[in-house]
Every structure is written in C-alpha cells, then in structure tokens.
Biopython code that builds the backbone (N, CA, C, O; Angstrom):
import numpy as np
from Bio.PDB.StructureBuilder import StructureBuilder

atoms = [
    (1, "UNK", "N", (7.024, -15.960, 1.008)),
    (1, "UNK", "CA", (5.974, -17.138, 0.526)),
    (1, "UNK", "C", (5.871, -18.373, 1.296)),
    (1, "UNK", "O", (4.963, -19.170, 1.058)),
    (2, "UNK", "N", (6.879, -18.618, 2.346)),
    (2, "UNK", "CA", (6.391, -19.649, 3.152)),
    (2, "UNK", "C", (6.181, -20.805, 2.434)),
    (2, "UNK", "O", (6.984, -21.145, 1.565)),
    (3, "UNK", "N", (4.845, -21.681, 2.786)),
    (3, "UNK", "CA", (4.355, -22.909, 2.210)),
    (3, "UNK", "C", (4.363, -22.950, 0.694)),
    (3, "UNK", "O", (4.606, -23.974, 0.056)),
    (4, "UNK", "N", (4.071, -21.720, 0.136)),
    (4, "UNK", "CA", (3.789, -21.503, -1.156)),
    (4, "UNK", "C", (4.903, -21.520, -2.079)),
    (4, "UNK", "O", (4.711, -21.441, -3.293)),
    (5, "UNK", "N", (6.068, -21.619, -1.566)),
    (5, "UNK", "CA", (7.298, -21.677, -2.258)),
    (5, "UNK", "C", (6.992, -22.809, -3.049)),
    (5, "UNK", "O", (6.294, -23.740, -2.647)),
    (6, "UNK", "N", (7.652, -22.716, -4.484)),
    (6, "UNK", "CA", (7.847, -23.772, -5.212)),
    (6, "UNK", "C", (8.651, -23.619, -6.269)),
    (6, "UNK", "O", (8.747, -22.486, -6.740)),
    (7, "UNK", "N", (9.426, -24.759, -6.889)),
    (7, "UNK", "CA", (9.793, -24.428, -8.293)),
    (7, "UNK", "C", (9.230, -25.082, -9.193)),
    (7, "UNK", "O", (8.860, -26.222, -8.911)),
    (8, "UNK", "N", (9.021, -24.606, -10.406)),
    (8, "UNK", "CA", (8.347, -25.294, -11.571)),
    (8, "UNK", "C", (6.756, -25.342, -10.981)),
    (8, "UNK", "O", (6.312, -24.818, -9.958)),
    (9, "UNK", "N", (6.091, -26.128, -11.959)),
    (9, "UNK", "CA", (4.644, -26.178, -11.894)),
    (9, "UNK", "C", (4.175, -27.583, -11.735)),
    (9, "UNK", "O", (4.242, -28.318, -12.721)),
    (10, "UNK", "N", (3.675, -28.073, -10.530)),
    (10, "UNK", "CA", (2.847, -29.326, -10.315)),
    (10, "UNK", "C", (1.635, -29.371, -10.572)),
    (10, "UNK", "O", (1.046, -29.032, -9.545)),
    (11, "UNK", "N", (0.821, -29.634, -11.488)),
    (11, "UNK", "CA", (-0.535, -29.358, -11.927)),
    (11, "UNK", "C", (-1.515, -29.991, -10.642)),
    (11, "UNK", "O", (-2.644, -29.562, -10.400)),
    (12, "UNK", "N", (-0.783, -31.189, -9.815)),
    (12, "UNK", "CA", (-1.511, -31.709, -8.786)),
    (12, "UNK", "C", (-1.472, -30.794, -7.528)),
    (12, "UNK", "O", (-2.202, -31.063, -6.573)),
    (13, "UNK", "N", (-0.624, -29.700, -7.504)),
    (13, "UNK", "CA", (-0.457, -29.102, -6.195)),
    (13, "UNK", "C", (-1.069, -27.773, -6.249)),
    (13, "UNK", "O", (-1.005, -26.954, -7.165)),
    (14, "UNK", "N", (-1.647, -27.692, -5.168)),
    (14, "UNK", "CA", (-2.369, -26.255, -4.862)),
    (14, "UNK", "C", (-1.589, -25.334, -3.645)),
    (14, "UNK", "O", (-1.573, -25.679, -2.464)),
    (15, "UNK", "N", (-1.118, -24.425, -4.032)),
    (15, "UNK", "CA", (-0.787, -23.495, -3.169)),
    (15, "UNK", "C", (-1.530, -22.208, -3.162)),
    (15, "UNK", "O", (-2.154, -21.803, -4.142)),
    (16, "UNK", "N", (-1.442, -21.547, -1.978)),
    (16, "UNK", "CA", (-2.046, -20.280, -1.882)),
    (16, "UNK", "C", (-1.356, -19.197, -2.438)),
    (16, "UNK", "O", (-0.148, -18.995, -2.315)),
    (17, "UNK", "N", (-2.291, -18.390, -3.156)),
    (17, "UNK", "CA", (-2.059, -17.408, -3.970)),
    (17, "UNK", "C", (-1.474, -15.861, -3.071)),
    (17, "UNK", "O", (-2.121, -15.050, -2.409)),
    (18, "UNK", "N", (-0.288, -15.910, -3.341)),
    (18, "UNK", "CA", (0.644, -14.877, -2.503)),
    (18, "UNK", "C", (0.516, -13.469, -2.934)),
    (18, "UNK", "O", (1.135, -13.077, -3.923)),
    (19, "UNK", "N", (-0.349, -12.586, -2.164)),
    (19, "UNK", "CA", (-0.378, -11.210, -2.970)),
    (19, "UNK", "C", (0.185, -10.146, -1.812)),
    (19, "UNK", "O", (-0.054, -8.955, -2.013)),
    (20, "UNK", "N", (0.967, -10.544, -0.537)),
    (20, "UNK", "CA", (1.235, -9.371, 0.319)),
    (20, "UNK", "C", (2.845, -9.127, 0.030)),
    (20, "UNK", "O", (3.550, -9.693, -0.805)),
    (21, "UNK", "N", (3.155, -8.237, 0.863)),
    (21, "UNK", "CA", (4.789, -7.693, 0.927)),
    (21, "UNK", "C", (5.055, -7.251, -0.750)),
    (21, "UNK", "O", (4.340, -6.543, -1.459)),
    (22, "UNK", "N", (6.420, -7.982, -1.109)),
    (22, "UNK", "CA", (6.613, -7.352, -2.527)),
    (22, "UNK", "C", (5.550, -7.983, -3.625)),
    (22, "UNK", "O", (5.389, -7.387, -4.690)),
    (23, "UNK", "N", (4.992, -8.925, -3.408)),
    (23, "UNK", "CA", (4.294, -9.390, -4.453)),
    (23, "UNK", "C", (2.773, -8.527, -4.586)),
    (23, "UNK", "O", (2.028, -8.834, -5.516)),
    (24, "UNK", "N", (2.461, -7.700, -3.845)),
    (24, "UNK", "CA", (1.531, -6.694, -3.877)),
    (24, "UNK", "C", (1.738, -5.859, -5.110)),
    (24, "UNK", "O", (0.814, -5.487, -5.834)),
    (25, "UNK", "N", (3.322, -5.521, -5.352)),
    (25, "UNK", "CA", (3.429, -4.650, -6.491)),
    (25, "UNK", "C", (3.917, -5.426, -7.599)),
    (25, "UNK", "O", (3.628, -4.901, -8.674)),
    (26, "UNK", "N", (4.567, -6.511, -7.698)),
    (26, "UNK", "CA", (5.276, -7.281, -8.349)),
    (26, "UNK", "C", (4.764, -8.742, -8.646)),
    (26, "UNK", "O", (4.444, -9.347, -7.624)),
    (27, "UNK", "N", (4.642, -9.329, -9.640)),
    (27, "UNK", "CA", (4.061, -10.847, -9.393)),
    (27, "UNK", "C", (5.056, -11.905, -9.456)),
    (27, "UNK", "O", (4.829, -13.052, -9.071)),
    (28, "UNK", "N", (6.120, -11.524, -9.926)),
    (28, "UNK", "CA", (7.560, -12.282, -10.176)),
    (28, "UNK", "C", (8.724, -11.549, -9.682)),
    (28, "UNK", "O", (9.734, -11.373, -10.364)),
    (29, "UNK", "N", (8.549, -11.068, -8.324)),
    (29, "UNK", "CA", (10.008, -10.759, -8.074)),
    (29, "UNK", "C", (10.946, -11.264, -8.024)),
    (29, "UNK", "O", (11.931, -10.551, -8.211)),
    (30, "UNK", "N", (11.158, -12.616, -7.773)),
    (30, "UNK", "CA", (12.280, -13.266, -7.844)),
    (30, "UNK", "C", (12.969, -13.413, -9.521)),
    (30, "UNK", "O", (14.183, -13.396, -9.724)),
    (31, "UNK", "N", (12.203, -13.517, -10.330)),
    (31, "UNK", "CA", (12.863, -13.418, -11.588)),
    (31, "UNK", "C", (13.202, -12.108, -11.758)),
    (31, "UNK", "O", (14.243, -11.926, -12.389)),
    (32, "UNK", "N", (12.498, -10.952, -11.294)),
    (32, "UNK", "CA", (13.041, -9.276, -11.377)),
    (32, "UNK", "C", (14.501, -9.413, -10.676)),
    (32, "UNK", "O", (15.375, -8.603, -10.985)),
    (33, "UNK", "N", (14.709, -10.229, -9.926)),
    (33, "UNK", "CA", (15.979, -9.959, -9.041)),
    (33, "UNK", "C", (16.900, -10.640, -9.825)),
    (33, "UNK", "O", (17.969, -10.069, -10.045)),
    (34, "UNK", "N", (16.687, -11.846, -10.334)),
    (34, "UNK", "CA", (17.545, -12.540, -11.317)),
    (34, "UNK", "C", (18.113, -11.690, -12.492)),
    (34, "UNK", "O", (19.314, -11.630, -12.755)),
    (35, "UNK", "N", (17.179, -11.071, -13.139)),
    (35, "UNK", "CA", (17.552, -10.232, -14.145)),
    (35, "UNK", "C", (18.419, -8.921, -13.874)),
    (35, "UNK", "O", (19.286, -8.464, -14.618)),
    (36, "UNK", "N", (17.934, -8.343, -12.466)),
    (36, "UNK", "CA", (18.671, -7.453, -12.420)),
    (36, "UNK", "C", (20.034, -7.755, -11.813)),
    (36, "UNK", "O", (20.859, -6.844, -11.888)),
    (37, "UNK", "N", (20.432, -8.981, -11.175)),
    (37, "UNK", "CA", (21.814, -9.581, -11.071)),
    (37, "UNK", "C", (22.348, -9.733, -12.156)),
    (37, "UNK", "O", (23.564, -9.572, -12.058)),
    (38, "UNK", "N", (21.923, -10.038, -13.455)),
    (38, "UNK", "CA", (22.614, -10.494, -14.559)),
    (38, "UNK", "C", (22.860, -9.446, -15.211)),
    (38, "UNK", "O", (23.820, -9.486, -15.981)),
    (39, "UNK", "N", (22.060, -8.181, -15.098)),
    (39, "UNK", "CA", (22.232, -6.917, -15.549)),
    (39, "UNK", "C", (23.242, -6.150, -14.968)),
    (39, "UNK", "O", (23.665, -5.138, -15.527)),
    (40, "UNK", "N", (23.715, -6.591, -13.767)),
    (40, "UNK", "CA", (24.779, -5.926, -13.045)),
    (40, "UNK", "C", (25.904, -6.666, -13.300)),
    (40, "UNK", "O", (26.927, -6.066, -12.970)),
    (41, "UNK", "N", (26.137, -8.084, -13.910)),
    (41, "UNK", "CA", (27.060, -8.767, -14.143)),
    (41, "UNK", "C", (27.475, -8.138, -15.532)),
    (41, "UNK", "O", (28.679, -7.940, -15.692)),
    (42, "UNK", "N", (26.615, -7.803, -16.546)),
    (42, "UNK", "CA", (26.907, -7.324, -17.468)),
    (42, "UNK", "C", (27.452, -5.896, -17.505)),
    (42, "UNK", "O", (28.268, -5.562, -18.364)),
    (43, "UNK", "N", (27.014, -5.081, -16.601)),
    (43, "UNK", "CA", (27.751, -3.797, -16.256)),
    (43, "UNK", "C", (29.277, -3.851, -15.659)),
    (43, "UNK", "O", (30.133, -2.970, -15.747)),
    (44, "UNK", "N", (29.383, -5.214, -14.986)),
    (44, "UNK", "CA", (30.639, -5.316, -14.368)),
    (44, "UNK", "C", (31.755, -5.704, -15.334)),
    (44, "UNK", "O", (32.873, -5.190, -15.313)),
    (45, "UNK", "N", (31.339, -6.700, -16.223)),
    (45, "UNK", "CA", (32.161, -7.300, -17.000)),
    (45, "UNK", "C", (31.148, -7.273, -18.647)),
    (45, "UNK", "O", (30.496, -8.174, -19.175)),
    (46, "UNK", "N", (31.334, -6.186, -18.974)),
    (46, "UNK", "CA", (30.672, -6.116, -20.262)),
    (46, "UNK", "C", (31.180, -6.851, -21.507)),
    (46, "UNK", "O", (31.779, -6.171, -22.340)),
    (47, "UNK", "N", (30.993, -8.315, -21.758)),
    (47, "UNK", "CA", (31.506, -8.981, -22.817)),
    (47, "UNK", "C", (30.256, -9.776, -23.309)),
    (47, "UNK", "O", (29.299, -10.168, -22.643)),
    (48, "UNK", "N", (30.520, -9.922, -24.716)),
    (48, "UNK", "CA", (29.488, -10.658, -25.128)),
    (48, "UNK", "C", (28.734, -12.118, -24.464)),
    (48, "UNK", "O", (27.586, -12.545, -24.594)),
    (49, "UNK", "N", (29.574, -12.498, -23.930)),
    (49, "UNK", "CA", (28.835, -13.714, -23.215)),
    (49, "UNK", "C", (28.039, -13.196, -21.952)),
    (49, "UNK", "O", (26.976, -13.802, -21.822)),
    (50, "UNK", "N", (28.243, -12.355, -21.105)),
    (50, "UNK", "CA", (27.610, -11.679, -20.251)),
    (50, "UNK", "C", (26.207, -10.927, -20.848)),
    (50, "UNK", "O", (25.169, -11.014, -20.192)),
    (51, "UNK", "N", (26.238, -10.274, -21.975)),
    (51, "UNK", "CA", (25.315, -9.714, -22.801)),
    (51, "UNK", "C", (24.090, -11.018, -23.134)),
    (51, "UNK", "O", (22.930, -11.012, -22.723)),
    (52, "UNK", "N", (24.714, -12.038, -23.950)),
    (52, "UNK", "CA", (23.895, -13.008, -24.130)),
    (52, "UNK", "C", (23.493, -13.632, -23.207)),
    (52, "UNK", "O", (22.371, -14.085, -23.434)),
    (53, "UNK", "N", (23.981, -13.942, -22.007)),
    (53, "UNK", "CA", (23.352, -14.712, -20.866)),
    (53, "UNK", "C", (22.274, -13.884, -20.260)),
    (53, "UNK", "O", (21.406, -14.434, -19.582)),
    (54, "UNK", "N", (22.270, -12.464, -20.480)),
    (54, "UNK", "CA", (21.200, -11.686, -20.008)),
    (54, "UNK", "C", (20.099, -11.797, -21.084)),
    (54, "UNK", "O", (18.932, -11.906, -20.709)),
    (55, "UNK", "N", (20.342, -11.779, -22.140)),
    (55, "UNK", "CA", (19.308, -11.921, -23.219)),
    (55, "UNK", "C", (18.751, -13.465, -23.260)),
    (55, "UNK", "O", (17.586, -13.692, -23.588)),
    (56, "UNK", "N", (19.542, -14.364, -22.951)),
    (56, "UNK", "CA", (18.889, -15.775, -22.615)),
    (56, "UNK", "C", (17.917, -15.728, -21.479)),
    (56, "UNK", "O", (16.778, -16.192, -21.536)),
    (57, "UNK", "N", (18.483, -15.097, -20.377)),
    (57, "UNK", "CA", (17.719, -15.191, -19.072)),
    (57, "UNK", "C", (16.248, -14.294, -19.536)),
    (57, "UNK", "O", (15.206, -14.928, -19.370)),
    (58, "UNK", "N", (16.155, -13.320, -19.921)),
    (58, "UNK", "CA", (15.183, -12.304, -20.133)),
    (58, "UNK", "C", (14.152, -13.395, -20.990)),
    (58, "UNK", "O", (13.023, -13.654, -20.574)),
    (59, "UNK", "N", (14.648, -13.914, -22.088)),
    (59, "UNK", "CA", (13.797, -14.973, -22.699)),
    (59, "UNK", "C", (13.125, -15.986, -22.027)),
    (59, "UNK", "O", (11.931, -16.283, -22.061)),
    (60, "UNK", "N", (14.058, -16.481, -21.406)),
    (60, "UNK", "CA", (13.654, -17.792, -20.713)),
    (60, "UNK", "C", (12.771, -17.531, -19.689)),
    (60, "UNK", "O", (11.942, -18.396, -19.404)),
    (61, "UNK", "N", (12.809, -16.351, -19.005)),
    (61, "UNK", "CA", (11.936, -16.026, -17.841)),
    (61, "UNK", "C", (10.464, -15.565, -18.588)),
    (61, "UNK", "O", (9.368, -15.961, -18.191)),
    (62, "UNK", "N", (10.661, -14.677, -19.713)),
    (62, "UNK", "CA", (9.575, -14.431, -20.468)),
    (62, "UNK", "C", (8.465, -15.655, -20.730)),
    (62, "UNK", "O", (7.256, -15.637, -20.501)),
    (63, "UNK", "N", (9.236, -16.652, -21.250)),
    (63, "UNK", "CA", (8.527, -17.714, -21.579)),
    (63, "UNK", "C", (8.007, -18.636, -20.553)),
    (63, "UNK", "O", (6.913, -19.190, -20.661)),
    (64, "UNK", "N", (8.703, -18.770, -19.686)),
    (64, "UNK", "CA", (8.393, -19.327, -18.422)),
    (64, "UNK", "C", (7.148, -18.755, -17.766)),
    (64, "UNK", "O", (6.224, -19.507, -17.455)),
    (65, "UNK", "N", (7.095, -17.405, -17.540)),
    (65, "UNK", "CA", (6.016, -16.811, -17.032)),
    (65, "UNK", "C", (4.764, -16.821, -17.776)),
    (65, "UNK", "O", (3.762, -17.311, -17.257)),
    (66, "UNK", "N", (4.727, -16.185, -19.266)),
    (66, "UNK", "CA", (3.632, -16.371, -20.189)),
    (66, "UNK", "C", (3.148, -17.718, -20.342)),
    (66, "UNK", "O", (1.949, -17.938, -20.171)),
    (67, "UNK", "N", (3.912, -18.609, -20.633)),
    (67, "UNK", "CA", (3.288, -19.873, -21.136)),
    (67, "UNK", "C", (3.208, -21.172, -19.934)),
    (67, "UNK", "O", (2.572, -22.214, -20.091)),
    (68, "UNK", "N", (3.936, -20.844, -18.847)),
    (68, "UNK", "CA", (3.628, -21.930, -17.617)),
    (68, "UNK", "C", (3.035, -21.282, -16.649)),
    (68, "UNK", "O", (1.847, -21.463, -16.382)),
    (69, "UNK", "N", (3.837, -20.412, -15.982)),
    (69, "UNK", "CA", (3.189, -19.711, -14.898)),
    (69, "UNK", "C", (1.892, -19.279, -14.510)),
    (69, "UNK", "O", (1.125, -19.739, -13.664)),
    (70, "UNK", "N", (1.776, -18.212, -15.360)),
    (70, "UNK", "CA", (0.532, -17.498, -15.606)),
    (70, "UNK", "C", (-0.771, -18.312, -15.969)),
    (70, "UNK", "O", (-1.767, -18.285, -15.246)),
    (71, "UNK", "N", (-0.682, -19.145, -17.315)),
    (71, "UNK", "CA", (-1.794, -20.107, -17.334)),
    (71, "UNK", "C", (-2.148, -21.262, -15.932)),
    (71, "UNK", "O", (-3.229, -21.782, -15.658)),
    (72, "UNK", "N", (-1.058, -21.381, -15.351)),
    (72, "UNK", "CA", (-1.223, -22.528, -14.491)),
    (72, "UNK", "C", (-2.077, -21.521, -13.009)),
    (72, "UNK", "O", (-3.082, -22.001, -12.483)),
    (73, "UNK", "N", (-1.687, -20.605, -12.680)),
    (73, "UNK", "CA", (-2.311, -19.754, -11.688)),
    (73, "UNK", "C", (-3.757, -19.346, -11.984)),
    (73, "UNK", "O", (-4.703, -19.342, -11.196)),
    (74, "UNK", "N", (-3.737, -18.997, -13.307)),
    (74, "UNK", "CA", (-5.214, -18.538, -13.759)),
    (74, "UNK", "C", (-5.933, -19.769, -13.513)),
    (74, "UNK", "O", (-6.874, -19.692, -12.724)),
    (75, "UNK", "N", (-5.667, -20.909, -14.044)),
    (75, "UNK", "CA", (-6.404, -22.219, -13.791)),
    (75, "UNK", "C", (-6.809, -22.571, -12.244)),
    (75, "UNK", "O", (-7.942, -22.879, -11.875)),
    (76, "UNK", "N", (-5.770, -22.472, -11.504)),
    (76, "UNK", "CA", (-5.781, -22.933, -10.221)),
    (76, "UNK", "C", (-6.674, -21.829, -9.248)),
    (76, "UNK", "O", (-7.468, -22.148, -8.363)),
    (77, "UNK", "N", (-6.349, -20.595, -9.628)),
    (77, "UNK", "CA", (-6.725, -19.597, -8.607)),
    (77, "UNK", "C", (-7.912, -18.745, -9.229)),
    (77, "UNK", "O", (-8.590, -18.036, -8.486)),
    (78, "UNK", "N", (-8.159, -18.815, -10.575)),
    (78, "UNK", "CA", (-9.229, -18.321, -11.265)),
    (78, "UNK", "C", (-9.622, -16.920, -10.947)),
    (78, "UNK", "O", (-8.625, -16.201, -11.026)),
    (79, "UNK", "N", (-10.777, -16.204, -10.590)),
    (79, "UNK", "CA", (-10.914, -14.863, -10.457)),
    (79, "UNK", "C", (-9.894, -14.291, -9.518)),
    (79, "UNK", "O", (-9.192, -13.356, -9.902)),
    (80, "UNK", "N", (-9.789, -14.699, -8.533)),
    (80, "UNK", "CA", (-8.388, -14.219, -7.494)),
    (80, "UNK", "C", (-7.354, -13.911, -8.294)),
    (80, "UNK", "O", (-6.839, -12.793, -8.273)),
    (81, "UNK", "N", (-6.940, -14.910, -9.105)),
    (81, "UNK", "CA", (-5.697, -14.429, -9.716)),
    (81, "UNK", "C", (-5.603, -13.376, -10.875)),
    (81, "UNK", "O", (-4.637, -12.682, -11.190)),
    (82, "UNK", "N", (-7.009, -13.444, -11.493)),
    (82, "UNK", "CA", (-7.189, -12.443, -12.499)),
    (82, "UNK", "C", (-7.367, -11.105, -11.712)),
    (82, "UNK", "O", (-6.985, -10.180, -12.427)),
    (83, "UNK", "N", (-7.758, -10.722, -10.637)),
    (83, "UNK", "CA", (-7.847, -9.617, -9.832)),
    (83, "UNK", "C", (-6.490, -9.134, -9.583)),
    (83, "UNK", "O", (-6.228, -7.955, -9.819)),
    (84, "UNK", "N", (-5.435, -10.083, -9.044)),
    (84, "UNK", "CA", (-4.333, -10.059, -8.720)),
    (84, "UNK", "C", (-3.767, -9.319, -9.781)),
    (84, "UNK", "O", (-3.404, -8.143, -9.753)),
    (85, "UNK", "N", (-3.727, -10.096, -10.693)),
    (85, "UNK", "CA", (-2.642, -9.850, -12.039)),
    (85, "UNK", "C", (-3.348, -8.518, -12.727)),
    (85, "UNK", "O", (-2.603, -7.995, -13.556)),
    (86, "UNK", "N", (-4.509, -7.919, -12.576)),
    (86, "UNK", "CA", (-5.015, -6.693, -13.022)),
    (86, "UNK", "C", (-4.333, -5.597, -12.200)),
    (86, "UNK", "O", (-4.156, -4.508, -12.746)),
    (87, "UNK", "N", (-3.888, -5.807, -10.795)),
    (87, "UNK", "CA", (-3.385, -4.683, -10.011)),
    (87, "UNK", "C", (-1.756, -4.826, -9.870)),
    (87, "UNK", "O", (-1.007, -3.944, -9.452)),
    (88, "UNK", "N", (-1.441, -5.917, -10.239)),
    (88, "UNK", "CA", (0.351, -6.140, -10.075)),
    (88, "UNK", "C", (0.945, -6.116, -11.230)),
    (88, "UNK", "O", (0.247, -6.411, -12.200)),
    (89, "UNK", "N", (2.171, -5.814, -11.425)),
    (89, "UNK", "CA", (2.926, -5.721, -12.417)),
    (89, "UNK", "C", (3.462, -7.195, -12.367)),
    (89, "UNK", "O", (3.647, -7.935, -11.401)),
    (90, "UNK", "N", (3.698, -7.434, -14.023)),
    (90, "UNK", "CA", (4.394, -8.730, -14.102)),
    (90, "UNK", "C", (5.761, -8.826, -13.743)),
    (90, "UNK", "O", (6.087, -9.910, -13.257)),
    (91, "UNK", "N", (6.760, -7.847, -13.876)),
    (91, "UNK", "CA", (8.057, -7.896, -13.362)),
    (91, "UNK", "C", (8.409, -6.387, -12.582)),
    (91, "UNK", "O", (9.138, -6.196, -11.609)),
    (92, "UNK", "N", (7.710, -5.522, -13.285)),
    (92, "UNK", "CA", (8.217, -4.263, -12.647)),
    (92, "UNK", "C", (6.717, -3.655, -12.036)),
    (92, "UNK", "O", (5.733, -3.949, -12.715)),
    (93, "UNK", "N", (6.533, -2.996, -11.051)),
    (93, "UNK", "CA", (5.257, -2.297, -10.482)),
    (93, "UNK", "C", (4.497, -1.215, -11.567)),
    (93, "UNK", "O", (4.933, -0.118, -11.915)),
    (94, "UNK", "N", (3.129, -1.916, -12.021)),
    (94, "UNK", "CA", (2.346, -0.948, -12.645)),
    (94, "UNK", "C", (2.880, -1.462, -14.227)),
    (94, "UNK", "O", (2.443, -0.767, -15.144)),
    (95, "UNK", "N", (3.558, -2.327, -14.521)),
    (95, "UNK", "CA", (3.807, -2.786, -16.083)),
    (95, "UNK", "C", (3.802, -4.194, -16.105)),
    (95, "UNK", "O", (4.559, -4.950, -15.496)),
    (96, "UNK", "N", (2.738, -4.514, -16.980)),
    (96, "UNK", "CA", (2.468, -5.857, -17.357)),
    (96, "UNK", "C", (1.489, -6.328, -16.613)),
    (96, "UNK", "O", (1.403, -7.515, -16.300)),
    (97, "UNK", "N", (0.693, -5.455, -16.278)),
    (97, "UNK", "CA", (-0.806, -6.046, -15.694)),
    (97, "UNK", "C", (-1.667, -6.428, -16.615)),
    (97, "UNK", "O", (-1.900, -5.704, -17.583)),
    (98, "UNK", "N", (-2.291, -7.681, -16.436)),
    (98, "UNK", "CA", (-3.382, -8.350, -17.127)),
    (98, "UNK", "C", (-4.476, -7.959, -16.884)),
    (98, "UNK", "O", (-4.915, -7.642, -15.779)),
    (99, "UNK", "N", (-5.089, -7.945, -18.042)),
    (99, "UNK", "CA", (-6.874, -7.749, -18.188)),
    (99, "UNK", "C", (-7.478, -8.975, -17.886)),
    (99, "UNK", "O", (-6.862, -10.036, -17.980)),
    (100, "UNK", "N", (-8.794, -8.887, -17.484)),
    (100, "UNK", "CA", (-9.781, -10.010, -17.059)),
    (100, "UNK", "C", (-9.782, -10.477, -18.570)),
    (100, "UNK", "O", (-9.520, -9.789, -19.556)),
    (101, "UNK", "N", (-10.150, -11.850, -18.515)),
    (101, "UNK", "CA", (-10.513, -12.517, -19.533)),
    (101, "UNK", "C", (-11.957, -11.767, -20.323)),
    (101, "UNK", "O", (-12.833, -11.215, -19.657)),
    (102, "UNK", "N", (-11.992, -11.859, -21.651)),
    (102, "UNK", "CA", (-13.254, -11.137, -22.231)),
    (102, "UNK", "C", (-14.690, -11.655, -21.643)),
    (102, "UNK", "O", (-15.660, -10.942, -21.390)),
    (103, "UNK", "N", (-14.602, -12.882, -21.508)),
    (103, "UNK", "CA", (-15.943, -13.559, -20.847)),
    (103, "UNK", "C", (-16.319, -13.041, -19.402)),
    (103, "UNK", "O", (-17.477, -13.017, -18.985)),
    (104, "UNK", "N", (-15.301, -12.663, -18.741)),
    (104, "UNK", "CA", (-15.365, -12.075, -17.208)),
    (104, "UNK", "C", (-15.964, -10.510, -17.558)),
    (104, "UNK", "O", (-16.829, -10.044, -16.816)),
    (105, "UNK", "N", (-15.567, -9.892, -18.477)),
    (105, "UNK", "CA", (-15.636, -8.358, -18.743)),
    (105, "UNK", "C", (-17.204, -8.335, -19.217)),
    (105, "UNK", "O", (-17.787, -7.252, -19.162)),
    (106, "UNK", "N", (-17.760, -9.254, -19.584)),
    (106, "UNK", "CA", (-19.200, -8.691, -20.471)),
    (106, "UNK", "C", (-20.305, -8.868, -19.360)),
    (106, "UNK", "O", (-20.165, -9.797, -18.564)),
    (107, "UNK", "N", (-21.307, -8.098, -19.267)),
    (107, "UNK", "CA", (-22.058, -8.040, -18.649)),
    (107, "UNK", "C", (-23.498, -8.454, -19.263)),
    (107, "UNK", "O", (-23.776, -7.934, -20.344)),
    (108, "UNK", "N", (-24.263, -9.168, -18.795)),
    (108, "UNK", "CA", (-25.528, -9.688, -19.625)),
    (108, "UNK", "C", (-26.475, -8.286, -19.882)),
    (108, "UNK", "O", (-26.527, -7.323, -19.118)),
    (109, "UNK", "N", (-26.977, -8.395, -20.765)),
    (109, "UNK", "CA", (-27.920, -7.337, -21.450)),
    (109, "UNK", "C", (-29.214, -7.360, -21.077)),
    (109, "UNK", "O", (-30.013, -6.563, -21.569)),
]
sb = StructureBuilder()
sb.init_structure("model")
sb.init_model(0)
sb.init_chain("A")
sb.init_seg("    ")
for serial, (resi, resn, name, xyz) in enumerate(atoms, 1):
    if name == "N":
        sb.init_residue(resn, " ", resi, " ")
    sb.init_atom(name, np.array(xyz, "f"), 0.0, 1.0, " ", f" {name:<3s}", serial, name[0])
structure = sb.get_structure()
C-alpha cells in the first residue's frame, strides 16, 4: 500500500487506488486478516467472550466498509473504483463484488 496506507477516512486526503497484489482479489485484506485471526482465537479458546468478540468485529467491519470506506472510495475514485469493486471481492475473492451504479449501466437509446 505504501503511501496509500491510512487509518480512517479524511475527506480532504486523496490517495491512489491500490489494485495490485492481494488487493487484486480482495478489497479489504486487512479486515479479512483481522477476522481470520479472531476466528483463530475462537478456535483456540472457545468461550462466549471470544465468540462475542468475533461477532462484534464482523459487525464493526461490515459497518465501516459499507457505510464509510466504500462511499468514500467511490466518491474519490469514481468509475475506477466501480470497475475495481466489480472484479474484486469485498472480503473474500469473488464474493461481495459490487455492480456499477444504475446510472452508469444505462445506455442512451
């Protein structure tokens, strides 16, 4: 990610859209790794606390990505992000790909 690494969204900042490496297949590999790590904790120490932590993490990540990250990236990168999101899965390769907005899919008659 290099210079495009950030935590959170700063509306005044513009970073490059990273689509290479693992990002070619998954749009949010860091969140995927965090979830996999917490799932590992559940397998190692299957308590109600570890399960609750996994559920809370999944809910928080879904909210962050869908309500904050994706709208920001779509606003900053426009059609380039739409094309990228249509081919890369949200958290797992091939799953959670986005379709282009309806207005972009229509062709004039």
